[in-house]
C-alpha positions in Angstrom: 14.3 -4.3 9.3 16.4 -6.8 7.4 16.9 -7.4 3.7 18.1 -10.2 1.4 19.5 -8.9 -1.9 18.7 -10.7 -5.1 19.2 -10.2 -8.8 16.7 -7.4 -9.6 16.1 -8.6 -13.2 12.6 -10.0 -13.8 12.5 -13.6 -14.9 13.4 -17.0 -13.3 14.9 -15.2 -10.4 11.4 -13.7 -9.6 10.0 -17.2 -9.3 12.8 -18.2 -6.9 12.3 -15.1 -4.9 8.6 -15.6 -4.6 9.1 -19.2 -3.6 11.6 -18.1 -0.9 9.1 -15.4 0.3 6.3 -18.0 0.5 8.3 -20.9 2.1 10.4 -19.1 4.7 9.5 -18.9 8.4 9.2 -15.2 9.0 8.7 -13.7 12.5 5.1 -13.8 13.7 3.1 -10.7 12.8 5.9 -9.1 10.6 5.2 -7.6 7.2 7.4 -9.3 4.5 7.5 -7.5 1.2 9.7 -7.6 -1.9 10.9 -4.1 -2.7 13.0 -3.6 -5.8 14.1 -7.3 -5.7 15.0 -7.3 -2.0 13.0 -9.0 0.7 12.2 -6.5 3.4 11.0 -7.7 6.8 9.4 -5.1 9.1 8.1 -5.6 12.6 4.3 -5.6 13.3 2.8 -2.2 13.1 2.0 -0.1 16.2 -1.5 0.3 17.7 -1.8 3.8 16.3 -0.9 2.5 12.8 -3.5 -0.2 13.1 -6.1 2.3 14.4 -5.6 4.5 11.3 -6.0 1.5 9.0 -9.2 0.5 10.8 -10.6 4.0 10.5 -9.9 4.1 6.7 -11.3 0.6 6.3 -14.5 1.5 8.2 -15.0 4.6 6.1 -14.7 2.6 2.8 -17.2 -0.1 3.4 -20.4 2.0 2.9 -19.1 3.4 -0.4 -17.5 0.5 -2.2 -19.3 -1.8 -4.7 -20.5 -5.1 -3.4 -18.1 -7.0 -5.6 -15.1 -5.2 -4.2 -13.3 -6.0 -1.0 -11.2 -4.0 1.5 -8.0 -5.9 2.5 -5.1 -5.3 4.9 -2.8 -8.2 4.1 -3.2 -8.8 0.3 0.1 -8.8 -1.6 0.3 -6.7 -4.7 2.7 -7.8 -7.5 4.5 -5.0 -9.3 6.5 -6.8 -12.0 8.2 -3.7 -13.4 9.7 -3.0 -9.9 10.5 -6.6 -9.1 8.2 -6.1 -6.2 5.5 -7.5 -4.0 4.1 -4.8 -1.8 1.6 -5.3 1.0 -0.4 -2.1 1.4 -1.9 -1.2 4.7 -5.4 -1.0 3.1 -6.3 -2.1 -0.4 -9.6 -1.9 -2.4 -9.8 -4.4 -5.2 -12.4 -6.6 -7.0 -13.1 -9.7 -5.0 -12.9 -11.9 -8.1 -9.3 -10.7 -8.9 -8.2 -11.4 -5.3 -9.7 -14.9 -5.3 -7.9 -15.7 -8.6 -4.5 -14.3 -7.6 -2.0 -17.1 -7.2 0.9 -15.4 -5.4 -0.4 -11.9 -5.2 -2.8 -9.6 -7.0 -1.4 -7.7 -9.9 -1.3 -4.1 -8.7 -3.0 -3.0 -11.9 -6.2 -4.7 -10.6 -6.3 -2.5 -7.5 -8.7 0.4 -7.2 -7.1 2.1 -4.2 -4.1 1.5 -2.1 -3.4 3.1 1.3 0.0 3.2 2.9 0.5 4.4 6.5 4.1 5.3 7.2 6.1 3.8 10.0 9.1 5.6 11.3 11.5 2.8 10.2 10.4 2.6 6.6 8.6 5.9 5.7 10.7 6.4 2.6 9.6 3.1 1.1 6.0 4.5 1.1 7.0 8.0 0.1 9.3 7.1 -2.8 9.5 3.4 -3.9 5.9 2.5 -3.4 4.7 5.8 -4.9 6.6 5.1 -8.0 5.6 1.4 -8.1 1.9 2.1 -7.7 2.0 4.8 -10.4 4.0 2.6 -12.8 1.4 -0.2 -12.3 -1.5 2.2 -13.0 -3.2 2.0 -9.6 -5.8 4.8 -9.9 -5.6 6.2 -6.4 -2.8 6.1 -3.8 -3.5 7.6 -0.3 -0.3 8.1 1.7 -1.0 8.7 5.4 2.3 10.1 6.6 2.5 10.0 10.3 6.1 11.0 10.3 6.0 13.8 7.8 8.4 16.6 8.9 6.5 19.2 10.9 3.0 17.7 11.1 1.4 14.4 10.0 -0.2 14.6 6.6 -2.5 12.7 4.2 -1.7 13.0 0.5 -3.9 11.7 -2.3 -2.2 10.8 -5.5 -4.1 9.9 -8.7 -4.3 10.1 -12.5 -1.2 7.9 -13.1 0.6 8.6 -16.4 4.0 7.5 -17.6 4.9 6.1 -14.2 4.0 9.3 -12.3 1.1 10.5 -10.2 -0.5 13.9 -9.9 -1.1 15.1 -6.4 -4.8 15.5 -6.0 -4.9 16.8 -2.4 -2.7 17.2 0.7 -4.1 17.8 4.2 -2.6 17.9 7.7 -4.1 15.6 10.3 -7.2 17.2 11.6 -8.5 18.2 8.2 -10.7 16.3 5.7 -9.5 14.6 2.5 -11.8 13.7 -0.4 -11.5 10.6 -2.5 -13.1 11.1 -5.9 -15.3 8.7 -7.8 -15.8 5.8 -7.7 -15.5 6.3 -4.0 -16.8 9.9 -3.5 -15.7 9.7 0.1 -14.5 12.3 2.5 -12.2 11.0 5.3 -11.9 13.0 8.5 -8.3 12.7 9.5 -9.0 14.2 12.9 -9.9 10.7 14.1 -6.4 9.5 13.3 -4.1 9.2 16.4 -0.9 11.1 16.3 2.5 9.3 16.6 
């Protein structure tokens, strides 16, 4: 993982940062995000990581509205965090995604899912948790493959004053329920370990 530090203040520097993010030649398949004003480049995810994203995506399709989409590479802009995150799975209105110029405003997301990687798990556990809560994303599902002890899935919701409430925590092998508008139970026993 590499990082390019920049001035974290929102404003003209944001435009320069986004332009650099868009125009640079990043390694093929890497995930390039802006986290607290720093460009972070991570290697492509592992097969197990992708399998989990696929399982979640497949579970979502039957329950989402027709005018919503499920995305795996859509940037989300979080202006208060000088950030542009790329969640592993995102549910958002198709119209908002189509109209997004550089990235969808995180406030337009209905659900974000992050699947931890060993190298950057704390980004998902701390920085993105705070960023999504601050932006008012209604539901954040953190699938933590590298949680100490045993892999877990944690559902956060009801964002208020930049904080989430923990709605549910399960270990891999158990079911986790996403409330309305999804009303979906995901069986984590189908997630590969490691």
